[in-house]
C-alpha positions in Angstrom: 0.0 0.0 0.0 1.1 3.5 -0.7 0.4 5.6 2.4 1.3 9.3 2.4 4.1 10.2 4.8 2.1 12.3 7.2 -0.7 9.7 7.4 1.9 6.9 8.0 3.4 9.0 10.8 0.0 9.5 12.4 -0.8 5.7 12.0 2.3 4.9 14.1 1.5 7.6 16.7 -2.1 6.2 17.2 -0.8 2.6 17.3 1.6 3.6 20.1 -1.2 5.4 22.0 -3.3 2.3 21.8 -0.5 0.0 22.7 -0.5 -2.1 19.5 1.4 -2.3 16.2 0.6 -0.3 13.1 -0.1 -3.6 11.4 -2.7 -4.5 14.1 -4.3 -1.1 13.7 -4.6 -1.4 9.9 -6.0 -4.9 10.1 -8.5 -3.9 12.8 -9.6 -1.0 10.5 -10.0 -3.2 7.4 -12.0 -5.8 9.4 -14.3 -3.0 10.7 -14.7 -1.7 7.1 -15.6 -5.1 5.7 -17.6 -6.3 8.7 -15.4 -9.2 9.7 -14.9 -10.2 13.3 -11.3 -10.6 14.4 -10.2 -14.2 15.1 -10.6 -15.3 18.7 -7.5 -16.4 20.5 -8.0 -19.5 22.6 -5.2 -19.2 25.1 -5.2 -20.5 28.6 -3.7 -18.2 31.1 -0.9 -19.8 33.2 -1.7 -19.5 36.9 1.3 -19.2 39.2 -0.8 -19.6 42.4 0.2 -22.0 43.8 3.8 -21.8 42.4 4.7 -24.3 39.8 8.0 -24.9 41.5 7.7 -24.0 45.2 10.5 -22.1 46.8 12.7 -23.9 49.4 14.7 -20.9 50.6 14.1 -17.9 52.7 12.2 -15.0 51.0 14.4 -12.1 50.1 13.7 -8.4 49.8 16.2 -6.7 47.6 15.9 -3.2 46.0 16.4 -2.8 42.3 19.8 -1.2 43.0 20.9 -4.2 44.9 19.8 -6.6 42.2 21.7 -4.5 39.6 24.8 -4.9 41.7 24.5 -8.7 41.5 24.2 -8.8 37.7 27.2 -8.0 35.5 26.3 -6.0 32.4 28.6 -5.6 29.4 
């Protein structure tokens, strides 16, 4: 598709505001124009309560700064 530069810029701005990709926004608009319902995703949510692998150690309470001190970054 040939989209004018300014409209393309606005498309990406709106997609960011909505928290989706420009592709998703375009597909959503096309589906609305032709009256098609988006496909339903059949995904089970993973529950972590109770934990999949229970902890055996003491709970710890570190700040972000302390955690960054433990991790070596390049």
